[in-house]
N, C-alpha and C positions, 0 to 999 in steps of 0.2 A: 433518404434513404426510407423504401416502403418494403414490407414484405407480404410473400404470397407462400399462406400457410395449406398444404394439401397434403393427401396422401395418394402416393404413386406405387402401381404394380408394375416395376420390370418383367417382362416376360410373358406378358398379355397382349389382346390384341392391339389396344394402344398403343403401346408402347413393348416394342418387341424384345427390348434390347437397350440398355444403355446410352448408348450412339441415339436412339432415336428420341428417347426424350431429352437431351444434350441440345439435340438438331432443331428441337422444339425451341429451346431457351435459348441458343444462336442465331434464330430464326428471326423472333424476335427483339431480341439487342441489335440486329441489324438493320432488323427495319423501324426502330423507336430509336438508334444512337445512347445506349442505355447498356450498363455491366448489368448480367441478369447472370447470379450465382445460388445453386441448390448444395443445401445440405440436408446432412440425417438429421431430423429434428433433436433424435436421441443422443447427439451430443452437442446440442445447444444446450445453454443455461437460460438463456435470457436473451431478450431482443438487443441490450447493451454490450453484451457479447461479439453479436455483429458489429453493431457500431463502432465499438470500441477498435474490432480489427480492419474493416474499410479503413475510419481512421488513421492509424496506423501506417495501414499499406501506402495509404493516397499520401504519408506525411515523406513514407522513405522515397518514394518514386520522383513526388517533386522535388526530392534533394539528390536525386540520380544514386539511389541505393535500394532501389529497388532488387528482390532477389529474381524474382520471375519477369518474363515480356509483358504476362497477359496478366489484366490490373483482377481478372475474379479467380483466377488462382494465385496469384499476390494475397488477396482476402484470405484466402484458404489457407495459405498456410500464415498468416496471422491467427488467426481463428483457430488453428488446431496448434498453434507455439512449437511450430515445427520450421526447420529448413528444407526437408527431405518431403520435395513433392509427391514423392512415392504414400508416405505413412501418411502425409497430411491429406489427401485422396480419399482417406477412410473412411473422411466427417461425410466423402458424398455420397450419392445415391450407388445403389448396387439390386442386386435379384431381387425377386421376391415384392414383397409389401414392405413400402417404408415412409414412414412419417418424414416429409421434408418439409425445409421453409427455402425460400429462393428469393434472394436477398436484391431484389434493383435498384440501383442508384442509377440517375441521371449526370452525376456532379462529373467534375477532372474532365470539361469537353470543351467545345467552344460557346456553347450555348450560355444565357446568363441564368440565372437561380430562377426567375420564370420558368421560363424555355425548358430547363432541366426538368423542375418538378411536375408539368406538362407531361411531357415527356418518358419520366417517370411513372407515374398517375396511368398513361395509357399503356407501358408494356405491364406495369401491374394485375393491368385490368383483362388485357390480352393472356397472360400466361394464365391468369385464372379458369377464364373460359377452357381451357385445356386440359386444366386439371379438375379435380375430383375435391373440392373445399374442404378442409375437416381442419380443425383446430391441433395443432402440432406446438408451434411455442409452449415452453413450459412443463413440457408434461417429458425430460430427457428419462435419462435411466442411469441411475445414479452409481451402481456399478461399472454402467460401462463410463460413464464419464471419469469414474475417480479411475479406473484402471491408463483411458486412454491419457490421462494428463499427470499420471505416477502420482494420486494424492491420496496419502495414506492414514490410516486412523491417527497414527501418530500425528500427522501434519493438522489435522482437525482439530483433535485437541489441542494441541499445543499454542497452536494462534487462534484461535476462537472466531476464527473468520468461516461462514458456512463457504460451499464450495461454488457458486458463482462469483466470489470475491477468488479466488485460488485461482481458478481459471481465467479472471482478469488477469490477473497478475504475471502470469506462464505467457499469453498474449501478448502484455507489454516485455517483456523479458527476450522476446524474440531479437528484436532491437539490440537489447546488450550484449546478446551470445553472438555477436555477428567477429 
């Protein structure tokens, strides 16, 4: 998986609406045979957050127990730790200027590992060329994340774990909550 970090302004000349932005991702995905899924970086606590979501989504899809038909949506459900697509999509891109991270993955296709990596690299470059690159990963919004994942001060104090560990737990628990 490769990550493309950028700032996107939905409602601008380049991307007048969310659909136009998603259309670019779909176009590149189709052209390169990859999955490209965008996330509002203010909800993403780390690269590991997205890696773990994709691992679990693929594992469940391989078992025939996927929640969604689309691999990118499945990844979003796991990243959000939620089974409801509409709630999970809150992690997506919305109107206004948004820091984003786009996960690009070429695995889970007919291609071998080397070919998958080549596709990933090419797709990530193509997406990056169409966006305004910016460092966005690692600068999540603490209050937003705690609210979204329902992480209270008492839980943080009781576990001694940081927010990343608690979010990764929420991602993993989606499988258990079936």
